[in-house]
N, C-alpha and C positions, 0 to 999 in steps of 0.2 A: 531828689530835688524835683525831678520831672513829675513823679507821682504826687508830690505835695502840691505842685502847681496845678495839676489836673484836678485834684481834690478841691482846691480853692475855687477853680473855675466852675466846677459843678455846683458848689455851694452858692457862689454868686449868681449863677444862672437860675438856681432854684429860688433865690430871694427875689430876683427880678421877675420871674414867672409868677411868683406868689403876689407881688405887688400889682401885676397887670391883671391877674384873673380874679382877684378878690378885692374889688374896690368897695370901700365903705361909703355909702351914700345915705344921708339922713333924710328920710321921707316923713313928713308930718303934715298935720292939718286937722280939720274939724268937720264933724258930720252934724248937720243941724236940720231942724224942721221948724219953719217959722222963726228962724234966727235963734232957736233954743237948741242947745246941745242934746244929742240923742245918745244915751248910754248903752253900751253892750253891743254896738254894731261891729261886725267882723270886717277888718280891712286887711288886704293882702297885697304883696308885690308879686304873687305867683309862686312863692316858696313859703314864706313865713306868714302867719296869721296872728293878728293882735285884735284886742277889743278896745273900743273907745271908752274913756272914763266918764265920770258923772257930768263933765262939761262937753262931752262929745269929742274930746281930743284923742288923737292916736299918734303913735310914734313908731316908725319902722327903721331899722338899720339894715338896708339891703346888702346882702353878702355877695351879690353878683350884679352884673349889669342887668337892668330890668327895663321892660318896655312899657308896662302899665302899673298903675296903682288902682285898686278897685275894691268894691264892696261886695259882701254878701247882703243883698237887700233884705232888711228884716221884715218879718211878718207885720202886717198892718200899715206898711208904707209902700210908696211907689217912687220910681225915679222917672225923670222926663224921658220921652221917646223922640229920637231923631227920625225924620221921615215917617212918622206915625207908628213904626214898628220896631225900631232899634233901641233897646233900653240903654240909657247912658249911665250905667253903674260903674264906669271906668273913666280914667283919664290917662292920656299918654304922657309918660315921663319925658321931660325935655331938659336939656342942659341949661337952657336960658330961663327956666322957671324960677322966679324970685324966691330965694330961701328954701327951695325944694318943697314948697307948701302947696298941698292939693286938698281943697275943701270940697265937700259934697253937700248938696241940699236935697233933702227928701221931702215928699209931700204925703200927707195922711191919705190912706186909701179910703175913698168914700163908701166902699162896700166892706162888709165884714168878711175877711178872707178865710175865716174858719171853714166856711163853705165856699168852694170855688170849683170852676170847671175849666178844663183846657182841652184843646184839640192837638192831635199829633199828625204831622204829615212827614213824608220821606220821599226822596228821589224824584223831585220835579225834573231835574236833569235837562234843563232847556239848553238847546244848542243853536237856536235861531230865534229871530224876532217872531216868527210864526209860532214856535213853541211857547214863547212868552204870552202870546195872545190866547193860546189854548189854555195856558195856566190861569189866565185871568177869568176864563169861563168856569174853570174848576172852583176858583175862589168864590164865585157867586153862590155856589151851593153851600159852602161853609158859612158865608155871611147870612144866607137865608136861615140856616139852622141856628146860628147864634143870635139871630134877631130876637127870639123869644126870651133870651137871658140878659140882654144888654140893659144896664141900669138896675138889674135885680140881683146879679151875681158877679163876683170877681171873675174876670175872664182873661185868659192869655192863650198863646199857642206855642207849640214846640215844633221845631223843624230838625229832623234827624240828619240833614245834610244831603250832599249831591244836589245842591240848589241849581248849579249849572253843570253842563257836561263838558268839562275841559274848555270852558268858554268864559274866562273871567271878564271879558269885555261886555258880557251881558249882565253883570251884577247891577249896574245902574238901572237897566230896564226892569230887571226883577224887582229891585227895591221900589221903583215907581208903581209897578203893578200890584205888589203885595201890600202896598200902603192902603188899599181898599179895605183891608181887615180893620185898620185903625185900632189895634190893640198890641200889646207887647208880644213880640215873637222871639223866643230864646232859641238860638241856632247852634247846632254842632257842625263842625266842618266835615265834609265827606271827601273821599279820595278823588272825586272829580272836581272838587272845589280847590284842590291844591295847585300851587304853581310849580311846574316841573322845570327841570333844566339847571337848577342850582346844585351846588356841590354838597349840601347837607340837608338833613331833615328840617333843620331850623328855618331854612330858606323857604320851604314848601308852604308854610302857612302865613307868610307875611302879607300877601295880597288880601287874603280873607280877613286878617286882623285889621287892615286899613279900613275896610268897610264895616265890620261888625264887632270889632273889639277882641278881647282875649279868647283863646281857643279852649280854655277850661275855666270854670267859674261855678258859683252856686248862688242860690237865693232861697228865701223862705216864704211860704204862704200858709197862714194859719198854723197848724201843728206840723205841717209837712215840710220836708227839706228836699230841695232839688239840686242836682249836680249835673253839670254838662261837661263831658270829657272829649278830648281828641284821642282816638285810638287808631288813626290812619298814619302809619309810620312810613315815610317815603325813604326808599333805599337807593335812589338815584341810579336805577338800571332800566332805562326805557319805560318809563311810566310805572315801574314796579313799586309796590308797597306791601306792607304786612299789617295785620291787625295786632297792635302792640301799644301798651301804655308805658311811657318812659318814666324814669325814676324821679325827674323833677315834678311830674304830675302826681305821682304817688306820695312824694314828700309833702306837697301841698294838701293832698286829700286826707292824709293822716291827721294833719292839724285841723283841717276844716271839720272833719267828723268828730273831733274831740269836743267841739262846742254843741253837738247835736244830741239831745237826750235819746236814750234807747227806745223810748215810747213813741218817737216820731216816725211816721212813714217816710221812707227815703226813696226818691226816684232818681235813677241814674240814666242820663241820656247820652248816647254815643251813636256814631254812624254804623260801624261794623258790629255785628252781633258778638256777644261774648262767647256764646256756644249755641249750636243749633240742635244739640241733643242734651238730655239731662246729665249725661256724663261727659266730662271734658275729653277731647281727643288729644292725645299726647304727641301730635305731630309738631314739627318745628315749622316756623315761618308760614303761618296761615293767612290767606287773603280774605276769606269769608268768615273767619272767627278770630277771636282775640287770643293770641298765642299765650300770653301770661295772665289770662283771666282769673286764675286761681288767686293771685295777689289781691284782685278787687274783691273776690268773694270773701276772702279772709277779713278785709276791712268792713264788710257789710254784715258780718256775723253779729247777731243780737238785735238787728233791725228787721222790721217788716219792709222788705225792699222790692222794688220793681225796676227792672232794667228795660229801657225803651230804645229800640234800635231800628235801622233801616237796611239799606245796602243790597239786600238779596233780591228785591223786586217780587217778593211773595209774602204771604201772611202766615205767621206761625207763633203759637204760644208755647213756651217751654216752662214747665214747673220743675225747678230743681229740688225744692223741698217746701215745707209748709210756710216758710218765711222769705223765700226768694223765687222770683218768677221773671221771665223775660218775655217781652212783647215785641216781636219782630214785625214791623209795619210794612204793608204792601206799598207799591210805588204810585205816586201821583201820576206819573207819565204813562201808566199802564204798560203796554208793550211799546215803549219808547215813542209815544205819541202816534202809534200806528193803530192802536185799538185801546178801548177804554176798560179792558181787563188786563190782568197780569198773567204771567206764564203759568201760574197755578190756578187760574180761573177767578181769582179774587178781583172784584171790580175796583177800579180806581176810586180811592176814597181817603178816609182819615179816621184815626182813633178818637174817641170822645171819652174823657175820664172825668168823673165826678168825685170830689173829695169832700167829705163832711167830717170834720174833726180828724179821727184816725181811720175812718171807714172809707174804702175805695171801691168804686164800681166803674165798669168800662164797657164799651161796645164799639163795633166798627161801623162807621157810617159810609155807605156806598154813595158816591156822587151821582146825583140824578135820580135817586130812589128815596123812599121814605125810610125812617129809622128802623122799621121792623123788617126790612129786607135783609135777612141775615143768612140766607142760603139760596141755592138754585137747584131745581130738580129737573132731571133729564129723563125722557121716556125710554122704555126698553128699545134696544137697537142703537142707542147713541154711542155705546162703548163696544168696540169690536172685540175686546178681551172678554167682556161679559154681555153678550148680545141679548140675553133674555132678561137682564136686570134693569130696574130703574136705578138712577144714580143721583146722589145728593152731595153737593159740594157745600160744606158748612165752614166758611173761611175763618171764622174767629173761634173755632172749636178748641176746647182743651179737655182734659180727662174728666172734668166735673160736668160736662154737658151730656145730654141724653138725646139720641136721634131715633125716633120711633116711626113706624109706618102703619097705615090702616088701609084695608082693602074692602071697598063697599061698606064703609062704616065700622068694620070689625078690626080691633087692634091685632096686628100680626106679630108684634114684638119689636125689638130694637134692630135697626139695620146693621149690616155687617161692616165693620170698620176695616179699611184696607189702604194700601198705598198705590196710587195710580194717577192717571192723567185726567184733567178736566176736559171733556169732549170739545167744548167750544174753543178753549185755548189751544188745543191740539190742532183743530182745523185752521184756526187763524195763523198759527206759526208755520203750518205747511204751505200756506199761500205766500211764497217768496216774493211775488210781485207786490203784494200788500205790505209785508213787513220789511222788504228791501234788503235787509242784512242777512247773509247766509248763516251767521253764527246764532241767530235767534231761534230758539227751539223751546218747546213746552217742558215743564219740569214736573216730576212726580210729586204729589202732595200727600200728606198724612191726614188732611181734613176732608176725606172723601168716603162715602158710604154707598152700599148697594143692597138691593133686595130683589127677590124673584117673585113676581105676582103669580098667583095660581090661575087667575082668569086674565087673559091677554087684553080683554076689553073692560076690565073693572075700573071703577072710580078709585083713584089712589090719593091718599092724603099723607103727607110727611109732616110730622110734628116734632119740633126741636125745642128743647128746654135748656136754657143757658145756666151757668153756675149760680146765677142770682135768682133763679126761679121764673124768669121771664119766658113766655111761651110764644113761639112763632109757627105759623102754619102755611103750607102751600098745597094746592090740589093739582092733580094731574089726571086727565081723562085719556086713557090709552086708546089708540086708534086701531 
């Protein structure tokens, strides 16, 4: 009898638990443009994805408590922007919403987004109003570069996160400052954008969502599909986190990609890199890479895909194979606003990506320099490890680039590729009075080259050819 009673109790408990954790909420509405329904728009509650019908009507039965209902903004359309840069592709689900109805109004894109251009920034990591002011100066460079394209090309920007440095009170100042861009900015949450101190991972992103909306979402431009993910998983141990994509995100992503043709270029934006080497490291609980990145790679098979990340405060391109590449973007803040280069010698700057149909080209734009400033050359004696060698730091290099050198006009061949320190970054990081923090140190980089001149007083030219055939030159007169 006692066993029977316990069994009944367990069954009843299970029924109660099921009723509490699987609420059925009917979410529905209409997506329109000029009061006319738009067919085929993807609408999601963060788990399930559905398409609007011929009248622009959608219907979702949410199988869990949801915070947002939102769109994958379709190609050829725009959504309004709040504070000039926050795309309003989402609405917060509220118990008081009449009939659980959430309608969206799109506007036609005045530009043909088959051809579009976007910038990529990462790790502004402002911790004070002074940092915010410095960030405003950085944005002037981006605005100056974009000026030539405004009104001629569809433009937007991507932010790979760490907008603030554990300083959520600065979100309003950041939003006001970045409004000078006056174009949509699609943001990923960084580990320093999380709210710490809660009991779960879910608590960590609520403040970010209050300002910027869902932590994972997608949108379309021309033939390209863009996905923004959260891979900063808070583990509630003294600011500890790992690079990890949770199952809820993967469930949504599987459905999201089911609507994307294999011919579409796919861009995946996240804060933490998926991997910093062509082969995954099978370590558990990584902070600088995504522990379960293999699941993401599996979903991207068959697409020409680019992963865009930040977090590391250096610049690195990783080619996994012919159809999958990762672009890890250097930090806006340089050496934490103490110098305008990063710890690998990459200048503070941003990525620039041009998409024409399915064709993708990119380069790195150093803030304060022209677009053809793609590397820095140091004279012999700059590196104590190779005192007789000239050094070239080519920060956006990948395996398809070529780095050659000339002595007194004669081609001497390709420079030797090695792993080492950027001389200027090393000197700056050694000045502890300047950088303030003891933990700041230079990092070895793989985008550095050396060569030994035969004549110590020769005229040296370094010629760099990127993967798209663009040639950049710098001269160096040895003393």
